[in-house]
MITIFI-870291 format. One record per residue (C-alpha): residue in one letter; x, y, z. Coordinates in nm, 3 decimals, always signed. Example, Ala and Ser with C-alpha at 12.3 -4.5 7.8 and 13.67 -1.06 7.14 Angstrom:
<pts>
[pt 'A' [+1.230 -0.450 +0.780]],
[pt 'S' [+1.367 -0.106 +0.714]],
</pts>
This chain:
<pts>
[pt 'X' [+11.001 +11.685 +7.590]],
[pt 'X' [+10.978 +11.705 +7.974]],
[pt 'X' [+11.055 +11.419 +8.215]],
[pt 'X' [+10.794 +11.426 +8.493]],
[pt 'X' [+10.915 +11.129 +8.696]],
[pt 'X' [+11.192 +10.876 +8.662]],
[pt 'X' [+11.267 +10.541 +8.822]],
[pt 'X' [+11.562 +10.305 +8.777]],
[pt 'X' [+11.553 +9.939 +8.876]],
[pt 'X' [+11.877 +9.924 +9.068]],
[pt 'X' [+11.768 +9.602 +9.234]],
[pt 'X' [+11.840 +9.424 +8.904]],
[pt 'X' [+12.181 +9.310 +8.795]],
[pt 'X' [+12.353 +9.564 +8.564]],
[pt 'X' [+12.281 +9.376 +8.241]],
[pt 'X' [+11.905 +9.373 +8.316]],
[pt 'X' [+11.857 +9.729 +8.441]],
[pt 'X' [+11.591 +9.958 +8.291]],
[pt 'X' [+11.509 +10.323 +8.353]],
[pt 'X' [+11.140 +10.408 +8.337]],
[pt 'X' [+11.041 +10.770 +8.267]],
[pt 'X' [+10.705 +10.947 +8.259]],
[pt 'X' [+10.745 +11.193 +7.976]],
[pt 'X' [+10.525 +11.484 +7.864]],
[pt 'X' [+10.547 +11.548 +7.491]],
[pt 'X' [+10.312 +11.771 +7.293]],
[pt 'X' [+10.072 +11.782 +7.589]],
[pt 'X' [+10.058 +11.403 +7.601]],
[pt 'X' [+10.201 +11.178 +7.872]],
[pt 'X' [+10.377 +10.858 +7.772]],
[pt 'X' [+10.585 +10.591 +7.952]],
[pt 'X' [+10.932 +10.545 +7.822]],
[pt 'X' [+11.157 +10.251 +7.911]],
[pt 'X' [+11.530 +10.294 +7.842]],
[pt 'X' [+11.765 +9.990 +7.854]],
[pt 'X' [+12.077 +10.033 +8.069]],
[pt 'X' [+12.225 +9.690 +8.004]],
[pt 'X' [+12.293 +9.447 +7.724]],
[pt 'X' [+12.015 +9.203 +7.820]],
[pt 'X' [+11.765 +9.481 +7.889]],
[pt 'X' [+11.807 +9.599 +7.528]],
[pt 'X' [+11.706 +9.256 +7.401]],
[pt 'X' [+11.415 +9.235 +7.643]],
[pt 'X' [+11.271 +9.576 +7.552]],
[pt 'X' [+11.315 +9.509 +7.179]],
[pt 'X' [+11.087 +9.204 +7.222]],
[pt 'X' [+10.807 +9.390 +7.400]],
[pt 'X' [+10.627 +9.491 +7.080]],
[pt 'X' [+10.631 +9.128 +6.970]],
[pt 'X' [+10.472 +9.033 +7.302]],
[pt 'X' [+10.206 +9.297 +7.255]],
[pt 'X' [+10.123 +9.166 +6.908]],
[pt 'X' [+10.115 +8.807 +7.033]],
[pt 'X' [+9.869 +8.878 +7.316]],
[pt 'X' [+9.662 +9.181 +7.212]],
[pt 'X' [+9.384 +8.980 +7.047]],
[pt 'X' [+9.399 +8.686 +7.284]],
[pt 'X' [+9.325 +8.852 +7.619]],
[pt 'X' [+8.989 +8.863 +7.798]],
[pt 'X' [+8.750 +9.123 +7.654]],
[pt 'X' [+8.816 +9.381 +7.926]],
[pt 'X' [+9.192 +9.322 +7.962]],
[pt 'X' [+9.451 +9.505 +7.752]],
[pt 'X' [+9.824 +9.547 +7.725]],
[pt 'X' [+9.938 +9.914 +7.729]],
[pt 'X' [+9.966 +10.010 +7.363]],
[pt 'X' [+10.318 +10.066 +7.223]],
[pt 'X' [+10.383 +10.412 +7.077]],
[pt 'X' [+10.744 +10.404 +6.964]],
[pt 'X' [+11.011 +10.131 +6.956]],
[pt 'X' [+11.375 +10.154 +6.863]],
[pt 'X' [+11.712 +10.026 +6.983]],
[pt 'X' [+11.736 +10.302 +7.244]],
[pt 'X' [+11.393 +10.297 +7.407]],
[pt 'X' [+11.043 +10.152 +7.419]],
[pt 'X' [+10.749 +10.388 +7.468]],
[pt 'X' [+10.388 +10.306 +7.540]],
[pt 'X' [+10.069 +10.483 +7.641]],
[pt 'X' [+10.023 +10.608 +7.997]],
[pt 'X' [+9.719 +10.453 +8.162]],
[pt 'X' [+9.541 +10.668 +8.419]],
[pt 'X' [+9.379 +10.497 +8.712]],
[pt 'X' [+9.469 +10.313 +9.032]],
[pt 'X' [+9.678 +9.998 +9.055]],
[pt 'X' [+9.481 +9.685 +9.134]],
[pt 'X' [+9.709 +9.633 +9.434]],
[pt 'X' [+9.613 +9.978 +9.572]],
[pt 'X' [+9.239 +9.913 +9.515]],
[pt 'X' [+9.265 +9.590 +9.710]],
[pt 'X' [+9.454 +9.760 +9.991]],
[pt 'X' [+9.196 +10.041 +10.007]],
[pt 'X' [+8.910 +9.790 +10.028]],
[pt 'X' [+9.086 +9.615 +10.316]],
[pt 'X' [+9.147 +9.936 +10.504]],
[pt 'X' [+8.778 +10.028 +10.464]],
[pt 'X' [+8.686 +9.681 +10.595]],
[pt 'X' [+8.503 +9.610 +10.271]],
[pt 'X' [+8.610 +9.247 +10.269]],
[pt 'X' [+8.370 +9.136 +9.993]],
[pt 'X' [+8.508 +9.408 +9.764]],
[pt 'X' [+8.867 +9.308 +9.845]],
[pt 'X' [+8.785 +8.947 +9.752]],
[pt 'X' [+8.614 +9.052 +9.428]],
[pt 'X' [+8.916 +9.260 +9.324]],
[pt 'X' [+9.158 +8.983 +9.422]],
[pt 'X' [+8.962 +8.729 +9.215]],
[pt 'X' [+8.962 +8.972 +8.920]],
[pt 'X' [+9.341 +8.961 +8.918]],
[pt 'X' [+9.342 +8.581 +8.947]],
[pt 'X' [+9.101 +8.563 +8.656]],
[pt 'X' [+9.321 +8.785 +8.436]],
[pt 'X' [+9.619 +8.555 +8.495]],
[pt 'X' [+9.417 +8.234 +8.459]],
[pt 'X' [+9.269 +8.352 +8.128]],
[pt 'X' [+9.608 +8.384 +7.957]],
[pt 'X' [+9.616 +8.165 +7.644]],
[pt 'X' [+9.800 +7.843 +7.714]],
[pt 'X' [+9.859 +7.483 +7.611]],
[pt 'X' [+9.884 +7.165 +7.820]],
[pt 'X' [+10.207 +6.973 +7.842]],
[pt 'X' [+10.398 +6.755 +8.080]],
[pt 'X' [+10.699 +6.914 +8.248]],
[pt 'X' [+10.935 +6.649 +8.108]],
[pt 'X' [+10.861 +6.771 +7.751]],
[pt 'X' [+10.970 +7.132 +7.822]],
[pt 'X' [+11.345 +7.081 +7.792]],
[pt 'X' [+11.453 +7.444 +7.811]],
[pt 'X' [+11.230 +7.505 +8.110]],
[pt 'X' [+11.379 +7.203 +8.286]],
[pt 'X' [+11.737 +7.305 +8.205]],
[pt 'X' [+11.710 +7.667 +8.318]],
[pt 'X' [+11.520 +7.601 +8.640]],
[pt 'X' [+11.698 +7.272 +8.716]],
[pt 'X' [+11.364 +7.096 +8.772]],
[pt 'X' [+11.367 +6.785 +8.989]],
[pt 'X' [+11.262 +6.459 +8.824]],
[pt 'X' [+10.977 +6.412 +9.067]],
[pt 'X' [+10.790 +6.688 +8.876]],
[pt 'X' [+10.850 +6.546 +8.527]],
[pt 'X' [+10.511 +6.377 +8.492]],
[pt 'X' [+10.323 +6.681 +8.616]],
[pt 'X' [+10.090 +6.819 +8.348]],
[pt 'X' [+10.061 +7.198 +8.350]],
[pt 'X' [+9.923 +7.476 +8.134]],
[pt 'X' [+10.219 +7.658 +7.967]],
[pt 'X' [+10.220 +8.011 +7.827]],
[pt 'X' [+10.451 +8.154 +7.562]],
[pt 'X' [+10.573 +8.432 +7.562]],
[pt 'X' [+10.658 +8.392 +7.930]],
[pt 'X' [+10.459 +8.677 +8.085]],
[pt 'X' [+10.597 +8.646 +8.440]],
[pt 'X' [+10.550 +9.009 +8.556]],
[pt 'X' [+10.171 +9.001 +8.576]],
[pt 'X' [+10.146 +9.116 +8.937]],
[pt 'X' [+9.881 +9.337 +9.100]],
[pt 'X' [+10.108 +9.643 +9.097]],
[pt 'X' [+10.141 +9.607 +8.716]],
[pt 'X' [+9.766 +9.610 +8.652]],
[pt 'X' [+9.585 +9.947 +8.619]],
[pt 'X' [+9.205 +9.982 +8.636]],
[pt 'X' [+9.025 +10.250 +8.438]],
[pt 'X' [+8.655 +10.271 +8.344]],
[pt 'X' [+8.579 +9.900 +8.356]],
[pt 'X' [+8.901 +9.800 +8.183]],
[pt 'X' [+9.224 +9.650 +8.313]],
[pt 'X' [+9.557 +9.754 +8.155]],
[pt 'X' [+9.878 +9.551 +8.196]],
[pt 'X' [+10.163 +9.803 +8.214]],
[pt 'X' [+10.461 +9.567 +8.236]],
[pt 'X' [+10.497 +9.286 +7.987]],
[pt 'X' [+10.872 +9.240 +7.974]],
[pt 'X' [+10.966 +8.883 +7.896]],
[pt 'X' [+11.287 +8.749 +8.049]],
[pt 'X' [+11.276 +8.388 +7.924]],
[pt 'X' [+11.274 +8.260 +7.567]],
[pt 'X' [+11.083 +7.942 +7.655]],
[pt 'X' [+10.732 +7.866 +7.791]],
[pt 'X' [+10.656 +7.875 +8.162]],
[pt 'X' [+10.365 +7.735 +8.364]],
[pt 'X' [+10.065 +7.969 +8.378]],
[pt 'X' [+10.002 +7.860 +8.734]],
[pt 'X' [+10.349 +7.991 +8.826]],
[pt 'X' [+10.235 +8.337 +8.710]],
[pt 'X' [+9.925 +8.295 +8.929]],
[pt 'X' [+10.149 +8.200 +9.220]],
[pt 'X' [+10.362 +8.513 +9.164]],
[pt 'X' [+10.047 +8.728 +9.159]],
[pt 'X' [+9.930 +8.579 +9.488]],
[pt 'X' [+10.270 +8.559 +9.657]],
[pt 'X' [+10.379 +8.917 +9.589]],
[pt 'X' [+10.036 +9.067 +9.667]],
[pt 'X' [+10.021 +8.884 +10.002]],
[pt 'X' [+10.379 +8.991 +10.085]],
[pt 'X' [+10.300 +9.357 +10.007]],
[pt 'X' [+9.973 +9.363 +10.203]],
[pt 'X' [+10.069 +9.126 +10.483]],
[pt 'X' [+10.089 +9.391 +10.756]],
[pt 'X' [+9.750 +9.535 +10.662]],
[pt 'X' [+9.593 +9.189 +10.646]],
[pt 'X' [+9.740 +9.094 +10.986]],
[pt 'X' [+9.635 +9.422 +11.150]],
[pt 'X' [+9.266 +9.387 +11.055]],
[pt 'X' [+9.228 +9.012 +11.113]],
[pt 'X' [+8.945 +8.918 +11.345]],
[pt 'X' [+8.680 +8.651 +11.399]],
[pt 'X' [+8.490 +8.809 +11.112]],
[pt 'X' [+8.801 +8.835 +10.893]],
[pt 'X' [+8.992 +8.511 +10.946]],
[pt 'X' [+9.317 +8.413 +10.781]],
[pt 'X' [+9.449 +8.089 +10.636]],
[pt 'X' [+9.813 +7.990 +10.602]],
[pt 'X' [+9.940 +8.039 +10.244]],
[pt 'X' [+10.305 +7.966 +10.321]],
[pt 'X' [+10.510 +7.977 +10.639]],
[pt 'X' [+10.461 +8.324 +10.802]],
[pt 'X' [+10.250 +8.433 +10.503]],
[pt 'X' [+9.874 +8.444 +10.543]],
[pt 'X' [+9.578 +8.484 +10.308]],
[pt 'X' [+9.227 +8.605 +10.400]],
[pt 'X' [+8.998 +8.305 +10.427]],
[pt 'X' [+8.746 +8.483 +10.205]],
[pt 'X' [+9.007 +8.484 +9.928]],
[pt 'X' [+9.110 +8.124 +9.975]],
[pt 'X' [+8.825 +7.926 +9.825]],
[pt 'X' [+8.900 +7.999 +9.458]],
[pt 'X' [+9.215 +7.985 +9.247]],
[pt 'X' [+9.388 +7.766 +9.507]],
[pt 'X' [+9.730 +7.625 +9.435]],
[pt 'X' [+9.809 +7.292 +9.599]],
[pt 'X' [+10.100 +7.250 +9.834]],
[pt 'X' [+10.326 +7.046 +9.606]],
[pt 'X' [+10.300 +7.307 +9.333]],
[pt 'X' [+10.378 +7.588 +9.574]],
[pt 'X' [+10.697 +7.405 +9.664]],
[pt 'X' [+10.789 +7.386 +9.296]],
[pt 'X' [+10.696 +7.751 +9.232]],
[pt 'X' [+10.906 +7.868 +9.528]],
[pt 'X' [+11.201 +7.701 +9.358]],
[pt 'X' [+11.117 +7.876 +9.030]],
[pt 'X' [+11.082 +8.214 +9.199]],
[pt 'X' [+11.414 +8.172 +9.375]],
[pt 'X' [+11.590 +8.085 +9.049]],
[pt 'X' [+11.422 +8.377 +8.867]],
[pt 'X' [+11.527 +8.627 +9.135]],
[pt 'X' [+11.885 +8.495 +9.141]],
[pt 'X' [+11.899 +8.529 +8.761]],
[pt 'X' [+11.770 +8.889 +8.747]],
[pt 'X' [+11.855 +9.056 +9.077]],
[pt 'X' [+12.169 +9.101 +9.285]],
[pt 'X' [+11.993 +9.079 +9.624]],
[pt 'X' [+11.975 +8.739 +9.787]],
[pt 'X' [+11.635 +8.638 +9.924]],
[pt 'X' [+11.574 +8.343 +10.156]],
[pt 'X' [+11.280 +8.166 +9.998]],
[pt 'X' [+11.332 +7.856 +10.210]],
[pt 'X' [+11.187 +8.043 +10.510]],
[pt 'X' [+10.843 +8.010 +10.350]],
[pt 'X' [+10.852 +7.629 +10.355]],
[pt 'X' [+10.746 +7.381 +10.628]],
[pt 'X' [+10.411 +7.531 +10.715]],
[pt 'X' [+10.088 +7.396 +10.861]],
[pt 'X' [+9.773 +7.454 +10.660]],
[pt 'X' [+9.456 +7.584 +10.820]],
[pt 'X' [+9.299 +7.887 +10.987]],
[pt 'X' [+9.537 +8.109 +11.184]],
[pt 'X' [+9.490 +8.200 +11.551]],
[pt 'X' [+9.441 +8.577 +11.538]],
[pt 'X' [+9.603 +8.611 +11.881]],
[pt 'X' [+9.936 +8.557 +11.708]],
[pt 'X' [+9.915 +8.911 +11.566]],
[pt 'X' [+10.018 +9.212 +11.786]],
[pt 'X' [+9.750 +9.448 +11.919]],
[pt 'X' [+9.803 +9.791 +12.068]],
[pt 'X' [+9.572 +10.041 +12.234]],
[pt 'X' [+9.573 +10.397 +12.108]],
[pt 'X' [+9.767 +10.521 +12.414]],
[pt 'X' [+10.026 +10.241 +12.374]],
[pt 'X' [+10.073 +10.323 +12.008]],
[pt 'X' [+10.118 +10.692 +12.082]],
[pt 'X' [+10.369 +10.617 +12.357]],
[pt 'X' [+10.573 +10.383 +12.143]],
[pt 'X' [+10.547 +10.549 +11.803]],
[pt 'X' [+10.464 +10.915 +11.874]],
[pt 'X' [+10.805 +11.022 +11.744]],
[pt 'X' [+10.701 +10.906 +11.402]],
[pt 'X' [+10.430 +11.171 +11.385]],
[pt 'X' [+10.693 +11.425 +11.281]],
[pt 'X' [+10.806 +11.207 +10.991]],
[pt 'X' [+10.447 +11.150 +10.884]],
[pt 'X' [+10.391 +11.529 +10.885]],
[pt 'X' [+10.690 +11.565 +10.650]],
[pt 'X' [+10.536 +11.311 +10.416]],
[pt 'X' [+10.213 +11.515 +10.410]],
[pt 'X' [+10.412 +11.823 +10.314]],
[pt 'X' [+10.584 +11.622 +10.041]],
[pt 'X' [+10.245 +11.519 +9.903]],
[pt 'X' [+10.136 +11.885 +9.893]],
[pt 'X' [+10.461 +11.979 +9.719]],
[pt 'X' [+10.381 +11.740 +9.433]],
[pt 'X' [+10.010 +11.826 +9.418]],
[pt 'X' [+10.043 +11.987 +9.073]],
[pt 'X' [+10.210 +11.680 +8.931]],
[pt 'X' [+9.950 +11.450 +9.087]],
[pt 'X' [+9.671 +11.648 +8.924]],
[pt 'X' [+9.821 +11.556 +8.590]],
[pt 'X' [+9.932 +11.204 +8.676]],
[pt 'X' [+9.676 +11.028 +8.889]],
[pt 'X' [+9.892 +10.716 +8.948]],
[pt 'X' [+10.219 +10.897 +9.021]],
[pt 'X' [+10.217 +10.732 +9.367]],
[pt 'X' [+10.346 +10.427 +9.184]],
[pt 'X' [+10.674 +10.614 +9.167]],
[pt 'X' [+10.827 +10.860 +9.415]],
[pt 'X' [+10.540 +10.924 +9.662]],
[pt 'X' [+10.421 +10.565 +9.678]],
[pt 'X' [+10.778 +10.448 +9.744]],
[pt 'X' [+10.816 +10.705 +10.021]],
[pt 'X' [+10.492 +10.600 +10.188]],
[pt 'X' [+10.584 +10.229 +10.163]],
[pt 'X' [+10.924 +10.289 +10.325]],
[pt 'X' [+10.762 +10.473 +10.615]],
[pt 'X' [+10.487 +10.214 +10.650]],
[pt 'X' [+10.732 +9.921 +10.644]],
[pt 'X' [+10.954 +10.088 +10.906]],
[pt 'X' [+10.651 +10.142 +11.129]],
[pt 'X' [+10.532 +9.782 +11.113]],
[pt 'X' [+10.884 +9.642 +11.150]],
[pt 'X' [+10.903 +9.817 +11.485]],
[pt 'X' [+10.563 +9.672 +11.580]],
[pt 'X' [+10.682 +9.324 +11.490]],
[pt 'X' [+11.008 +9.370 +11.685]],
[pt 'X' [+10.813 +9.471 +11.993]],
</pts>
């Protein structure tokens, strides 16, 4: 057995931490999740149950990655080749193929919105109310609930291959139903956060943006389907804050996304630089970018075997560099 790549979720609290390995065994590549905490053992042991619960209830072209081996020490499932949906959407944006970006975005929304569910009023979901400390003003709200609570259905956890979509992370952290629309909110919220700099950089009169939350914008071409109304976004921000506090040690200010004005954004609010200005301000970064190119070449052999290895070491390296670059732009 040979470990090709390894990633540990140190952002989680100790009891929830998991190490994810890409392992080559008998000329076959598999994904292996190893629990590093008490709670993560319980969560991984339930993944096969989640697979059985959902495998025959998903849309016809949507699948959960198939489990291979499960025991108290690890959970292994098939490795799915192909690009992440998040990366496909980003590539379409960079190529200015806005119609394709919208189509891919809607595909993800459809996957989430097709999860099997049942309708119920919030006030009847006692465990949900207790854990998330739901305010009484939401008690009479009727929502579609899903169980098991598949919260991790984000665009970076969906792989596309040959007309099929594969969900590669179906850990379940809660033993009670959650609103399906909250999962849709998480899909939209985290995708927009990840791609916000790209979206802002290419905005124009032909590619306008609408306000999704405060300082978070969505392409107008994406914003006419699968819309979540303002009052529900307020609720789902509360749920996301509670979820992150429960699982992760890092504190995130979710209140900064509140108090926003809906409508089309003035594109003049985004920074613009000429080529000469960019070179003058950021030319020193060319050396770092060159090092990243060398790093890509160094791992060329591994990438030939593992087409989506960017999801791990190389993709993280690129994202760190990109985020540093755009943070400087924003500061200027």
